[in-house]
TORDO-181172 format. One record per residue (C-alpha): x, y, z. Coordinates in steps of 0.2 Angstrom, whole numbers, padded with zeros to 4 digits, always signed. Layout:
TORDO-181172
XYZ ...
//
This chain:
TORDO-181172
-0193-0165+0173 -0205-0179+0179 -0209-0177+0198 -0221-0194+0198 -0220-0193+0219 -0232-0203+0229 -0236-0207+0249 -0240-0228+0247 -0254-0238+0252 -0262-0227+0264 -0279-0222+0262 -0286-0206+0267 -0302-0215+0274 -0291-0227+0285 -0283-0214+0292 -0296-0206+0296 -0301-0221+0306 -0289-0222+0315 -0292-0206+0323 -0281-0192+0328 -0270-0200+0340 -0262-0212+0330 -0258-0201+0314 -0249-0187+0325 -0232-0186+0316 -0236-0194+0298 -0234-0187+0281 -0250-0176+0276 -0259-0182+0259 -0248-0173+0244 -0241-0175+0228 -0224-0171+0223 -0215-0171+0237 -0200-0179+0236 -0189-0178+0216 -0174-0188+0213 -0163-0179+0196 -0147-0177+0193 -0138-0164+0201 -0133-0155+0182 -0140-0159+0168 -0155-0169+0162 -0146-0186+0154 -0144-0201+0166 -0129-0208+0155 -0112-0208+0159 -0097-0219+0159 -0089-0232+0169 -0074-0219+0173 -0087-0205+0178 -0095-0202+0195 -0115-0199+0193 -0125-0186+0207 -0141-0187+0210 -0149-0175+0219 -0165-0175+0232 -0178-0159+0232 -0195-0161+0245 -0211-0154+0243 -0222-0144+0257 -0229-0158+0264 -0214-0165+0270 -0209-0159+0287 -0192-0152+0290 -0191-0162+0305 -0191-0178+0293 -0178-0174+0281 -0164-0181+0291 -0172-0197+0288 -0167-0197+0270 -0159-0212+0263 -0159-0217+0246 -0160-0237+0237 -0150-0244+0224 -0155-0260+0214 -0141-0264+0203 -0140-0275+0186 -0126-0283+0179 -0110-0285+0190 -0113-0281+0209 -0100-0266+0209 -0112-0250+0212 -0105-0241+0226 -0116-0225+0235 -0112-0210+0247 -0124-0198+0254 -0119-0180+0257 -0125-0164+0257 -0124-0145+0252 -0134-0135+0267 -0127-0116+0258 -0122-0120+0241 -0138-0124+0234 -0131-0140+0228 -0113-0133+0220 -0102-0143+0232 -0107-0158+0241 -0099-0165+0256 -0100-0186+0256 -0100-0198+0267 -0091-0215+0266 -0100-0225+0250 -0109-0238+0254 -0110-0255+0242 -0114-0273+0241 -0106-0287+0234 -0118-0299+0238 -0134-0294+0235 -0141-0286+0219 -0150-0270+0233 -0141-0261+0245 -0148-0246+0254 -0137-0230+0260 -0134-0224+0278 -0142-0207+0283 -0132-0192+0285 -0125-0190+0302 -0132-0178+0313 -0134-0161+0315 -0117-0153+0324 -0117-0135+0331 -0116-0127+0320 -0120-0138+0307 -0108-0142+0292 -0109-0147+0275 -0112-0167+0275 -0122-0169+0288 -0143-0171+0290 -0152-0156+0280 -0167-0148+0292 -0171-0135+0278 -0179-0135+0257 -0166-0126+0254 -0152-0135+0260 -0147-0149+0247 -0145-0168+0247 -0138-0182+0233 -0133-0197+0233 -0116-0200+0221 -0114-0218+0212 -0096-0226+0205 -0095-0241+0199 -0079-0250+0198 -0082-0264+0185 -0077-0266+0166 -0094-0268+0158 -0109-0257+0155 -0117-0257+0173 -0136-0248+0177 -0141-0245+0195 -0161-0240+0198 -0159-0227+0213 -0175-0220+0225 -0174-0207+0237 -0187-0210+0254 -0189-0204+0269 -0185-0219+0282 -0196-0214+0297 -0196-0231+0304 -0176-0232+0303 -0180-0252+0295 -0170-0249+0279 -0188-0254+0269 -0198-0242+0259 -0213-0243+0268 -0231-0238+0261 -0233-0226+0273 -0216-0218+0269 -0216-0202+0254 -0203-0209+0240 -0197-0200+0224 -0199-0209+0206 -0188-0223+0203 -0171-0216+0191 -0160-0229+0181 -0145-0221+0180 -0131-0232+0167 -0112-0232+0167 -0107-0234+0150 -0093-0245+0142 -0082-0233+0129 -0082-0246+0118 -0102-0247+0117 -0104-0229+0112 -0103-0222+0094 -0098-0204+0088 -0097-0194+0072 -0085-0183+0070 -0084-0168+0058 -0068-0157+0057 -0069-0143+0050 -0062-0137+0038 -0045-0131+0040 -0037-0112+0034 -0018-0111+0028 -0010-0099+0044 -0025-0102+0055 -0018-0105+0073 -0031-0119+0079 -0040-0135+0071 -0058-0136+0075 -0070-0152+0077 -0087-0155+0086 -0093-0173+0087 -0111-0180+0093 -0109-0197+0105 -0125-0208+0106 -0132-0212+0118 -0129-0195+0123 -0122-0193+0140 -0121-0181+0156 -0107-0172+0153 -0107-0163+0169 -0103-0182+0177 -0091-0187+0167 -0072-0186+0172 -0061-0171+0171 -0058-0167+0155 -0066-0186+0148 -0068-0181+0132 -0055-0176+0121 -0051-0174+0101 -0036-0181+0096 -0030-0170+0080 -0017-0175+0068 -0007-0167+0054 +0006-0155+0056 +0011-0151+0073 -0006-0151+0079 -0011-0155+0098 -0023-0163+0105 -0037-0153+0113 -0052-0156+0128 -0071-0155+0123 -0083-0146+0129 -0104-0148+0130 -0115-0136+0120 -0128-0138+0107 -0130-0158+0108 -0112-0157+0103 -0096-0159+0110 -0084-0146+0104 -0065-0145+0104 -0050-0134+0096 -0030-0140+0095 -0018-0127+0093 -0005-0128+0076 +0001-0117+0063 -0011-0125+0050 +0000-0126+0032 -0004-0128+0015 -0003-0144+0006 -0006-0154+0022 -0020-0166+0028 -0027-0164+0044 -0037-0177+0056 -0050-0176+0069 -0055-0190+0081 -0065-0192+0097 -0057-0199+0113 -0070-0203+0127 -0060-0208+0142 -0044-0211+0134 -0051-0223+0122 -0055-0217+0102 -0073-0217+0097 -0081-0216+0082 -0074-0213+0062 -0058-0203+0057 -0063-0184+0050 -0049-0181+0039 -0049-0164+0027 -0035-0159+0016 -0027-0139+0014 -0025-0136-0003 -0005-0129-0008 -0003-0110-0001 -0006-0097-0017 -0008-0081-0008 +0007-0069-0006 -0003-0051-0002 -0020-0045+0001 -0030-0027+0001 -0043-0021+0001 -0052-0005-0004 -0068+0003-0001 -0079+0002-0021 -0076+0019-0028 -0093+0029-0031 -0098+0047-0031 -0103+0041-0011 -0084+0035-0005 -0066+0040-0007 -0051+0028-0011 -0037+0036-0002 -0020+0032-0004 -0011+0030+0013 +0005+0039+0020 +0022+0030+0017 +0025+0028+0036 +0027+0016+0048 +0010+0011+0057 -0001+0020+0044 -0018+0011+0038 -0027+0015+0023 -0045+0026+0029 -0056+0026+0014 -0071+0035+0017 -0091+0036+0016 -0103+0050+0014 -0113+0055+0030 -0129+0049+0026 -0124+0036+0014 -0130+0018+0021 -0120+0006+0009 -0104+0004+0002 -0094-0012-0003 -0077-0017+0003 -0068-0028-0009 -0053-0038-0003 -0041-0043-0017 -0030-0060-0014 -0014-0062-0026 -0002-0075-0028 +0016-0072-0029 +0016-0069-0049 +0003-0054-0044 -0010-0065-0053 -0027-0066-0044 -0029-0082-0033 -0041-0097-0039 -0060-0094-0032 -0065-0104-0016 -0050-0099-0008 -0054-0097+0011 -0052-0080+0022 -0056-0075+0040 -0061-0054+0040 -0063-0047+0057 -0071-0033+0057 -0069-0019+0072 -0084-0008+0080 -0070+0007+0082 -0083+0019+0084 -0103+0018+0078 -0116+0028+0085 -0129+0024+0097 -0142+0015+0098 -0136+0000+0094 -0121-0007+0084 -0134-0019+0074 -0138-0006+0062 -0124-0008+0056 -0120-0025+0046 -0107-0035+0037 -0114-0047+0026 -0129-0048+0033 -0118-0049+0053 -0120-0037+0064 -0106-0027+0071 -0099-0029+0087 -0101-0017+0101 -0087-0005+0101 -0071-0009+0105 -0075-0027+0099 -0077-0038+0087 -0087-0050+0074 -0076-0063+0061 -0083-0068+0046 -0078-0084+0035 -0078-0079+0017 -0071-0087+0001 -0063-0080-0016 -0074-0076-0034 -0068-0080-0048 -0059-0064-0049 -0047-0068-0032 -0057-0056-0024 -0071-0056-0009 -0083-0043-0007 -0090-0037+0008 -0108-0028+0009 -0108-0014+0023 -0123-0006+0029 -0127+0007+0041 -0144+0013+0044 -0139+0029+0049 -0122+0032+0042 -0116+0045+0054 -0102+0056+0053 -0088+0047+0065 -0094+0028+0062 -0080+0019+0060 -0076+0000+0057 -0058-0008+0056 -0056-0022+0043 -0041-0035+0046 -0041-0053+0036 -0030-0067+0034 -0028-0081+0021 -0018-0097+0022 -0007-0087+0035 -0006-0069+0024 -0012-0054+0033 -0022-0039+0025 -0010-0024+0022 -0016-0010+0015 +0001+0002+0015 +0015-0008+0006 +0026+0006+0009 +0046+0005+0013 +0042+0014+0028 +0026+0007+0033 +0029-0006+0047 +0018-0022+0049 +0002-0026+0041 -0011-0012+0039 -0028-0016+0040 -0042-0004+0031 -0053+0009+0042 -0067+0013+0032 -0075+0032+0041 -0090+0040+0037 -0087+0058+0036 -0093+0074+0029 -0088+0082+0012 -0074+0094+0010 -0076+0102-0007 -0061+0107-0020 -0061+0121-0032 -0050+0120-0047 -0047+0127-0063 -0060+0118-0076 -0046+0119-0090 -0031+0120-0082 -0025+0104-0082 -0006+0106-0079 -0011+0117-0065 +0001+0129-0070 -0011+0143-0063 -0007+0154-0078 -0017+0159-0092 -0010+0169-0105 -0022+0184-0114 -0018+0198-0128 -0018+0215-0123 -0036+0224-0121 -0043+0206-0126 -0055+0196-0114 -0054+0177-0107 -0066+0164-0100 -0060+0157-0084 -0071+0141-0080 -0068+0132-0064 -0076+0117-0056 -0080+0113-0037 -0082+0095-0032 -0081+0086-0016 -0069+0072-0010 -0082+0059-0017 -0079+0066-0035 -0098+0073-0033 -0099+0090-0041 -0105+0103-0029 -0126+0105-0027 -0138+0118-0020 -0137+0135-0022 -0119+0138-0025 -0107+0151-0036 -0092+0158-0044 -0086+0174-0036 -0071+0183-0043 -0061+0200-0041 -0046+0208-0048 -0035+0224-0041 -0044+0240-0047 -0040+0246-0064 -0030+0228-0070 -0046+0222-0077 -0065+0220-0078 -0071+0205-0073 -0085+0207-0083 -0096+0191-0075 -0088+0191-0060 -0103+0182-0049 -0106+0165-0060 -0119+0151-0054 -0110+0134-0053 -0121+0123-0063 -0114+0104-0063 -0099+0109-0053 -0093+0122-0064 -0096+0142-0063 -0086+0151-0077 -0081+0170-0075 -0076+0182-0092 -0060+0195-0088 -0055+0210-0099 -0038+0214-0099 -0038+0233-0094 -0018+0237-0087 -0006+0247-0095 +0008+0236-0088 +0010+0222-0099 +0025+0215-0088 +0015+0211-0072 +0000+0197-0073 -0017+0202-0069 -0020+0193-0053 -0037+0185-0054 -0045+0178-0037 -0058+0166-0036 -0069+0160-0023 -0086+0146-0019 -0099+0154-0012 -0115+0145-0005 -0131+0152+0000 -0140+0148+0017 -0157+0142+0015 -0167+0152+0029 -0157+0169+0028 -0154+0169+0007 -0136+0176+0013 -0122+0172+0004 -0105+0165+0012 -0088+0158+0008 -0085+0138+0007 -0069+0131+0016 -0061+0123+0003 -0047+0111+0004 -0035+0113-0007 -0022+0125+0000 -0032+0140+0004 -0049+0147+0005 -0047+0155-0015 -0041+0149-0030 -0029+0163-0039 -0025+0163-0058 -0010+0174-0067 -0016+0182-0082 +0000+0187-0091 -0003+0197-0103 +0005+0199-0120 +0007+0210-0134 -0002+0197-0147 -0012+0181-0148 -0004+0162-0141 +0013+0157-0150 +0023+0141-0150 +0042+0147-0146 +0049+0131-0148 +0044+0118-0159 +0041+0099-0151 +0055+0087-0160 +0054+0080-0178 +0049+0062-0171 +0047+0053-0157 +0050+0034-0155 +0041+0023-0140 +0031+0008-0137 +0013+0004-0138 +0007+0002-0121 +0000-0015-0115 -0018-0005-0108 -0032-0002-0118 -0033+0016-0119 -0044+0026-0106 -0051+0043-0102 -0050+0049-0086 -0053+0070-0080 -0044+0072-0065 -0051+0090-0062 -0067+0078-0060 -0059+0064-0053 -0062+0046-0051 -0050+0032-0053 -0035+0037-0065 -0029+0022-0076 -0013+0015-0078 -0004+0016-0094 +0014+0011-0098 +0027+0017-0110 +0023+0036-0111 +0031+0046-0127 +0035+0063-0118 +0033+0076-0130 +0040+0094-0127 +0038+0112-0135 +0034+0130-0127 +0025+0144-0128 +0019+0162-0120 +0019+0158-0100 +0001+0151-0098 -0003+0150-0117 -0017+0140-0124 -0012+0124-0134 -0022+0111-0142 -0015+0095-0145 -0024+0083-0159 -0017+0065-0160 -0029+0055-0167 -0031+0038-0162 -0018+0039-0147 -0021+0045-0129 -0016+0061-0124 -0007+0063-0106 -0008+0082-0098 -0005+0082-0078 -0017+0069-0071 -0028+0068-0087 -0029+0058-0099 -0039+0062-0116 -0042+0052-0132 -0038+0062-0148 -0037+0078-0142 -0032+0089-0127 -0028+0106-0122 -0014+0112-0114 -0008+0128-0104 +0010+0134-0105 +0021+0131-0087 +0018+0146-0077 +0036+0149-0076 +0044+0148-0091 +0030+0143-0103 +0035+0126-0106 +0020+0113-0115 +0023+0097-0109 +0013+0081-0113 +0015+0062-0117 +0004+0049-0130 +0002+0032-0128 -0006+0018-0142 -0010+0002-0143 -0007+0002-0162 +0013+0001-0170 +0015+0013-0182 +0020+0031-0188 +0008+0042-0178 +0004+0061-0180 +0002+0074-0168 -0001+0094-0172 +0001+0108-0159 -0007+0125-0160 -0007+0140-0153 -0016+0154-0160 -0011+0153-0179 +0003+0143-0177 +0001+0127-0180 +0017+0112-0178 +0017+0093-0181 +0028+0077-0177 +0029+0061-0180 +0028+0047-0168 +0032+0028-0173 +0025+0014-0160 +0035-0004-0159 +0040-0018-0148 +0020-0023-0148 +0013-0030-0133 +0017-0049-0129 +0000-0050-0117 -0014-0058-0123 -0006-0063-0139 -0017-0075-0150 -0014-0085-0167 -0026-0084-0182 -0025-0096-0197 -0024-0084-0213 -0025-0094-0229 -0023-0111-0222 -0035-0124-0227 -0046-0135-0217 -0044-0149-0229 -0033-0151-0247 -0031-0167-0260 -0019-0178-0259 -0004-0172-0272 -0005-0156-0268 +0008-0144-0258 -0001-0140-0242 +0005-0121-0240 +0002-0115-0219 +0002-0098-0216 -0004-0091-0196 -0003-0076-0189 +0003-0069-0170 -0006-0053-0166 -0008-0046-0149 -0022-0042-0140 -0024-0026-0150 -0020-0033-0166 -0005-0028-0169 +0007-0041-0178 +0020-0048-0167 +0037-0050-0173 +0042-0065-0161 +0061-0070-0161 +0068-0089-0162 +0070-0092-0146 +0050-0089-0143 +0040-0101-0158 +0040-0116-0158 +0030-0125-0173 +0025-0147-0173 +0018-0155-0188 +0013-0172-0187 +0006-0178-0202 +0008-0185-0221 +0020-0177-0234 +0039-0171-0237 +0042-0153-0229 +0050-0140-0243 +0064-0129-0233 +0062-0131-0214 +0050-0128-0201 +0049-0109-0195 +0055-0105-0180 +0051-0086-0177 +0035-0075-0186 +0041-0061-0197 +0037-0043-0196 +0020-0044-0201 +0016-0057-0188 +0017-0070-0199 +0024-0086-0202 +0026-0101-0216 +0030-0119-0220 +0025-0131-0234 +0022-0149-0237 +0022-0157-0253 +0007-0173-0253 +0009-0187-0261 -0005-0193-0273 -0008-0208-0262 -0005-0200-0246 -0024-0198-0237 -0028-0195-0219 -0024-0181-0209 -0010-0169-0203 -0011-0161-0186 -0001-0144-0182 +0006-0136-0164 +0010-0117-0164 +0015-0112-0149 +0021-0094-0142 +0032-0090-0125 +0020-0077-0119 +0023-0063-0111 +0036-0071-0099 +0045-0076-0116 +0050-0094-0111 +0044-0109-0119 +0035-0124-0110 +0041-0118-0092 +0035-0127-0078 +0024-0115-0067 +0017-0098-0074 +0015-0107-0088 +0008-0092-0101 +0012-0101-0118 +0000-0095-0131 -0005-0111-0140 -0015-0115-0156 -0019-0132-0166 -0026-0138-0181 -0031-0153-0191 -0032-0151-0210 -0040-0167-0218 -0029-0174-0232 -0036-0184-0247 -0050-0184-0264 -0059-0169-0260 -0080-0166-0268 -0084-0157-0284 -0092-0140-0281 -0101-0129-0293 -0105-0112-0290 -0116-0104-0301 -0120-0084-0304 -0128-0074-0317 -0122-0058-0323 -0126-0046-0339 -0129-0057-0353 -0118-0073-0347 -0119-0085-0335 -0104-0088-0323 -0096-0104-0316 -0084-0108-0303 -0079-0128-0304 -0068-0136-0286 -0057-0150-0287 -0062-0156-0304 -0044-0156-0313 -0042-0166-0327 -0062-0170-0327 -0076-0169-0342 -0086-0152-0338 -0104-0149-0348 -0115-0135-0343 -0133-0130-0349 -0142-0115-0349 -0162-0118-0349 -0156-0137-0357 -0145-0132-0371 -0126-0136-0371 -0114-0120-0369 -0099-0128-0362 -0091-0145-0363 -0072-0147-0359 -0061-0151-0348 -0056-0143-0330 -0038-0136-0332 -0036-0131-0313 -0044-0136-0296 -0052-0121-0295 -0059-0119-0313 -0070-0102-0321 -0081-0104-0334 -0092-0089-0343 -0106-0094-0356 -0114-0078-0364 -0133-0078-0366 -0149-0069-0364 -0156-0059-0353 -0172-0067-0339 -0171-0082-0329 -0161-0096-0335 -0160-0114-0326 -0141-0122-0326 -0135-0135-0323 -0118-0142-0323 -0110-0160-0325 -0093-0167-0321 -0089-0184-0325 -0106-0186-0331 -0112-0183-0314 -0123-0168-0310 -0116-0158-0298 -0127-0141-0298 -0143-0136-0303 -0148-0118-0301 -0159-0105-0308 -0150-0089-0309 -0157-0071-0316 -0147-0065-0332 -0145-0045-0333 
//
């Protein structure tokens, strides 16, 4: 703020010469003693509808007794329409003035205001000020229709003559301009709307910059249009005017925004179009690692999904997946708003937690992130937590195109549920490492030994680490636990049990627990586990002999191939289980707890929740010894499955058919890329699925279009054969030259050709050149002979020389004509001429 305040015209030396009696009561020498500035803000510009308030402030050289002499001088430019009213605020520091009746002049360009009324007892606002803490001001208004300016000066009129004397303190002169709205310019920007949002947002920059505090109430607005958009009042901050307009943003709609000042439009019309709504669902989960746990929520009302991060881990990734109504991923660039609530974050600071680089809010508050989908229709959020303290929790919600994130789609889970991300300590589980069907049984021949393996992992899928062991016991006399303590390595510990029971009707009960060692005391203690009890029990069923198959599997089974690539998964170790469709279930029966090996080359075998490739071990069920498993295949045809228990071996056949229709493709097989005129064009194409299996498509699912010369022999095919092929022929005339184009279409997974929406047709096109083909020859040296194959020379004379000697001279009888000439061993130069022209010269080695 400039305070170029002066005491005019009185030289210090002159005052001294006058003597002390002359200068009694005169202002002392000083600067910066009268200031004149906008009551609020810095700009001296407003509009014709505004009222501009300038406040006067005083320096210490001004006696408080002189403050009541304050007046303001107004010099007008343009039409003489300015009015000025003096006022004061005795207690509020300029927050609320009481103004006197305005002064004005219609005859002269300049005028002065009255002084403030004398103070009463007690003094009230609108009366003379008598202390520096009290504020005086002048309020300017105009009544014209054109842009007008006023030069304003504040001074202390000590002699009450209405003239700024050289001996009176005065302020710098300030120029206040009242702009006609038509003289303003503005640039408005409309923030890209998001379908489903409840408002539009726009910002504008007005030139010249107005003093927002000196405008009429709600003088600046934004006119929003499109859909049911409502106008919004604008507020000024950071050198721009911002406004929101309530609406429900709809897809496939264009929205506009234009600034208005005092009801008059100013500047450009900003426009944004919202694409048609494609989002149908939004789900979310933490990326599954050995430090995170993805948890399926319970199917009950108001239950959100709560995924976990291992305590102490400082980073995790949350992935939002947006899909269309057909279940496919949305396109890239779809905007979404993610809201992250700080449900619980450890002190000292929420700034230690960030989402995509944005600091989390204080506990109980939220932050919003504007994001867009990637090419997979996903939004990936990098979450960092510098402490990773147990109990830290963030809650994620999101919207896109009016659709809300819903992590629990169970039929009992009402409402859209968000995702909680919780930092939590590890919890451990112990399982039998070979008991994939969770039977809890194992057979053992009388007096024999059995090895039992146990696997211990935490809820994040990582094997237990550190000093840990399996401790196992059996009832006295039933058996000997030969290795009753087993160190756990990579999560696995194995004990050996020998049967000593004389009662073959009752199982031997083996109880195992996990123990960990205290690093300080070196004492071992039982570890709490989460799967039901603190121990795991295995019942060893004693049999008279080794494992056998009591009931054979059926001789044959049949089913369809799966649509997913075969992926192994061990439920004991944990991780993300694959999804395989079209399971073929196979059952047999063995002794209770019997060990059965299944061999199925090329197939996926599912036992319990685990998936194995080619072979697996199955234990007989606890109650009846039933051996149950399923097989999957990605190739069609008959497959062999072998079941072995002890020395008993059984086989069964499984026939897989009904090829998958997703990911299908055409191949052109023996279809040529060019053919000579007068020939028969034979087109052979093959349709296979994504695994290479032949697709036997019926008539409603295949279309063939041929565009070119020739006479069709028979009819165009409308199906593929069992081997996935289709064949058709065209007889080409001797003078028919040019090209032929072929288009093959398969209806795809949805079974509909050329559908208007969600089209997944599989299309292949090929162009075949028709006309005279170039003559070519291939030469090879073999044992005691030279072989030559001449192409596209039917009916023409062929002469072949070897080292300059003619060995063959006759006409080619076919388009592909082989020749062979005997010769001696060694390097030979072979020249091939057709119709007198050399088509090949080669040097070959004859053995």
